[in-house]
C-alpha positions as YAML, in Angstrom:
chain: A
units: angstrom
residues:
- id: 1
  name: MET
  ca: [105.22, 66.68, -21.90]
- id: 2
  name: ALA
  ca: [103.00, 65.45, -19.43]
- id: 3
  name: THR
  ca: [104.15, 62.46, -19.28]
- id: 4
  name: VAL
  ca: [107.63, 63.70, -18.15]
- id: 5
  name: LEU
  ca: [105.59, 66.08, -15.76]
- id: 6
  name: LEU
  ca: [104.48, 63.65, -13.73]
- id: 7
  name: SER
  ca: [107.06, 60.97, -14.33]
- id: 8
  name: LEU
  ca: [109.53, 63.40, -12.25]
- id: 9
  name: ILE
  ca: [107.07, 64.39, -9.88]
- id: 10
  name: ALA
  ca: [106.23, 60.66, -9.26]
- id: 11
  name: ALA
  ca: [110.11, 60.24, -8.76]
- id: 12
  name: GLY
  ca: [110.02, 62.97, -6.24]
- id: 13
  name: VAL
  ca: [111.64, 65.38, -8.36]
- id: 14
  name: PRO
  ca: [110.80, 69.34, -8.00]
- id: 15
  name: VAL
  ca: [109.10, 70.89, -10.57]
- id: 16
  name: ILE
  ca: [108.70, 74.20, -11.21]
- id: 17
  name: PRO
  ca: [107.54, 75.48, -14.65]
- id: 18
  name: GLY
  ca: [106.99, 79.12, -15.47]
- id: 19
  name: ALA
  ca: [103.86, 81.14, -16.08]
- id: 20
  name: LEU
  ca: [102.44, 84.34, -15.97]
- id: 21
  name: SER
  ca: [98.63, 84.37, -15.38]
- id: 22
  name: PRO
  ca: [96.99, 83.47, -12.93]
- id: 23
  name: THR
  ca: [95.18, 80.80, -15.21]
- id: 24
  name: GLU
  ca: [98.90, 79.59, -16.40]
- id: 25
  name: ILE
  ca: [99.59, 79.44, -12.70]
- id: 26
  name: VAL
  ca: [96.43, 77.27, -11.52]
- id: 27
  name: THR
  ca: [97.31, 75.57, -14.67]
- id: 28
  name: ALA
  ca: [101.03, 74.30, -13.66]
- id: 29
  name: TRP
  ca: [99.67, 73.41, -10.25]
- id: 30
  name: ASN
  ca: [97.01, 71.23, -11.28]
- id: 31
  name: ALA
  ca: [99.35, 69.73, -13.58]
- id: 32
  name: GLY
  ca: [101.22, 69.02, -9.96]
- id: 33
  name: ALA
  ca: [103.70, 71.34, -9.86]
- id: 34
  name: THR
  ca: [105.67, 71.70, -6.93]
- id: 35
  name: CYS
  ca: [105.81, 75.40, -7.04]
- id: 36
  name: VAL
  ca: [105.11, 77.84, -9.98]
- id: 37
  name: LYS
  ca: [108.46, 80.29, -11.36]
- id: 38
  name: VAL
  ca: [106.35, 83.46, -12.28]
- id: 39
  name: PHE
  ca: [108.00, 85.44, -15.32]
- id: 40
  name: PRO
  ca: [108.65, 87.90, -16.34]
- id: 41
  name: VAL
  ca: [107.43, 89.53, -13.29]
- id: 42
  name: LYS
  ca: [108.46, 93.05, -13.43]
- id: 43
  name: SER
  ca: [105.70, 92.95, -16.56]
- id: 44
  name: VAL
  ca: [102.80, 92.50, -14.73]
- id: 45
  name: GLY
  ca: [103.67, 94.83, -11.90]
- id: 46
  name: GLY
  ca: [106.93, 93.27, -9.58]
- id: 47
  name: VAL
  ca: [105.86, 92.53, -6.25]
- id: 48
  name: ASN
  ca: [102.81, 94.16, -6.40]
- id: 49
  name: TYR
  ca: [101.27, 91.67, -8.59]
- id: 50
  name: ILE
  ca: [103.20, 88.85, -6.26]
- id: 51
  name: LYS
  ca: [100.39, 90.79, -3.87]
- id: 52
  name: SER
  ca: [97.51, 90.49, -5.38]
- id: 53
  name: LEU
  ca: [97.75, 86.97, -6.26]
- id: 54
  name: GLN
  ca: [97.98, 85.52, -2.63]
- id: 55
  name: GLY
  ca: [94.37, 86.26, -2.20]
- id: 56
  name: PRO
  ca: [92.87, 84.64, -4.54]
- id: 57
  name: LEU
  ca: [96.16, 82.16, -5.11]
- id: 58
  name: GLY
  ca: [97.71, 82.28, -1.70]
- id: 59
  name: GLN
  ca: [97.95, 77.87, -1.81]
- id: 60
  name: ILE
  ca: [100.48, 78.00, -4.80]
- id: 61
  name: PRO
  ca: [104.37, 78.87, -4.02]
- id: 62
  name: LEU
  ca: [105.53, 81.82, -6.28]
- id: 63
  name: ILE
  ca: [109.09, 82.04, -7.01]
- id: 64
  name: PRO
  ca: [109.11, 85.54, -9.54]
- id: 65
  name: THR
  ca: [111.58, 85.90, -11.53]
- id: 66
  name: GLY
  ca: [112.41, 88.70, -14.31]
- id: 67
  name: GLY
  ca: [112.80, 91.64, -12.50]
- id: 68
  name: VAL
  ca: [114.02, 91.02, -9.09]
- id: 69
  name: THR
  ca: [116.55, 92.75, -8.08]
- id: 70
  name: LEU
  ca: [118.99, 92.99, -5.05]
- id: 71
  name: ASP
  ca: [116.99, 95.74, -4.01]
- id: 72
  name: ASN
  ca: [113.52, 94.31, -4.29]
- id: 73
  name: ALA
  ca: [114.10, 90.52, -3.40]
- id: 74
  name: ARG
  ca: [112.95, 91.23, 0.45]
- id: 75
  name: ASP
  ca: [109.86, 92.93, -1.08]
- id: 76
  name: PHE
  ca: [108.46, 89.67, -3.48]
- id: 77
  name: ILE
  ca: [109.12, 87.43, 0.20]
- id: 78
  name: ALA
  ca: [107.26, 89.92, 2.37]
- id: 79
  name: ALA
  ca: [105.05, 89.90, -0.72]
- id: 80
  name: GLY
  ca: [104.64, 85.98, -0.11]
- id: 81
  name: ALA
  ca: [106.77, 84.26, -2.64]
- id: 82
  name: ILE
  ca: [108.68, 81.47, -1.39]
- id: 83
  name: GLY
  ca: [112.22, 82.49, -3.00]
- id: 84
  name: VAL
  ca: [113.03, 84.55, -5.90]
- id: 85
  name: GLY
  ca: [115.62, 84.42, -8.97]
- id: 86
  name: LEU
  ca: [118.02, 86.88, -10.13]
- id: 87
  name: GLY
  ca: [119.99, 86.57, -12.77]
- id: 88
  name: GLY
  ca: [121.91, 89.99, -14.30]
- id: 89
  name: SER
  ca: [121.87, 91.58, -11.12]
- id: 90
  name: LEU
  ca: [123.32, 88.54, -8.75]
- id: 91
  name: PHE
  ca: [125.79, 88.26, -11.78]
- id: 92
  name: PRO
  ca: [126.83, 91.25, -13.50]
- id: 93
  name: LYS
  ca: [127.73, 91.28, -17.03]
- id: 94
  name: ASN
  ca: [131.23, 93.09, -15.34]
- id: 95
  name: LEU
  ca: [131.83, 90.75, -12.44]
- id: 96
  name: LEU
  ca: [131.71, 88.07, -15.03]
- id: 97
  name: ALA
  ca: [134.12, 89.47, -17.68]
- id: 98
  name: ALA
  ca: [136.43, 89.83, -15.11]
- id: 99
  name: ARG
  ca: [135.78, 86.85, -13.52]
- id: 100
  name: ASP
  ca: [135.54, 88.77, -9.97]
- id: 101
  name: TRP
  ca: [134.09, 85.81, -8.34]
- id: 102
  name: GLN
  ca: [134.64, 87.35, -4.72]
- id: 103
  name: ALA
  ca: [132.60, 90.41, -5.36]
- id: 104
  name: ILE
  ca: [129.84, 87.88, -7.46]
- id: 105
  name: ALA
  ca: [130.65, 85.51, -3.53]
- id: 106
  name: GLN
  ca: [130.17, 89.06, -1.49]
- id: 107
  name: ILE
  ca: [126.50, 90.11, -3.38]
- id: 108
  name: THR
  ca: [125.46, 86.28, -2.70]
- id: 109
  name: ARG
  ca: [126.47, 86.97, 1.18]
- id: 110
  name: THR
  ca: [124.91, 90.25, 0.88]
- id: 111
  name: LEU
  ca: [121.43, 88.85, -0.80]
- id: 112
  name: MET
  ca: [121.30, 85.77, 1.96]
- id: 113
  name: GLN
  ca: [121.65, 88.26, 4.84]
- id: 114
  name: ASN
  ca: [119.31, 90.76, 3.50]
- id: 115
  name: LEU
  ca: [116.63, 87.47, 2.98]
- id: 116
  name: THR
  ca: [117.35, 85.82, 6.05]
- id: 117
  name: THR
  ca: [116.74, 89.16, 8.15]
- id: 118
  name: ILE
  ca: [113.03, 89.31, 7.25]
...
């Protein structure tokens, strides 16, 4: 695994491993990660967890997932995250089942508008 990671990094491929604890985040960063996906952020305090990591780990770019919603995505960015990962709230099951791509596109536009006005 480490050889593959080093090969990807050497090739200029962004590497974004997942981690949760500060130790895991630092380990991923020291291994050469481009940034670190913090998952599942909801289970450890959400926005407040990202805020608390900024002091000791502010040099590590973080992307929270697993608890990010349309309503709190902006708060994660304001707390210091460089991006956010959304799943179910960006792609609701009912809209996927109905193949309502226009509604999903509108959700995406709304999210992008909310994030770009920070």
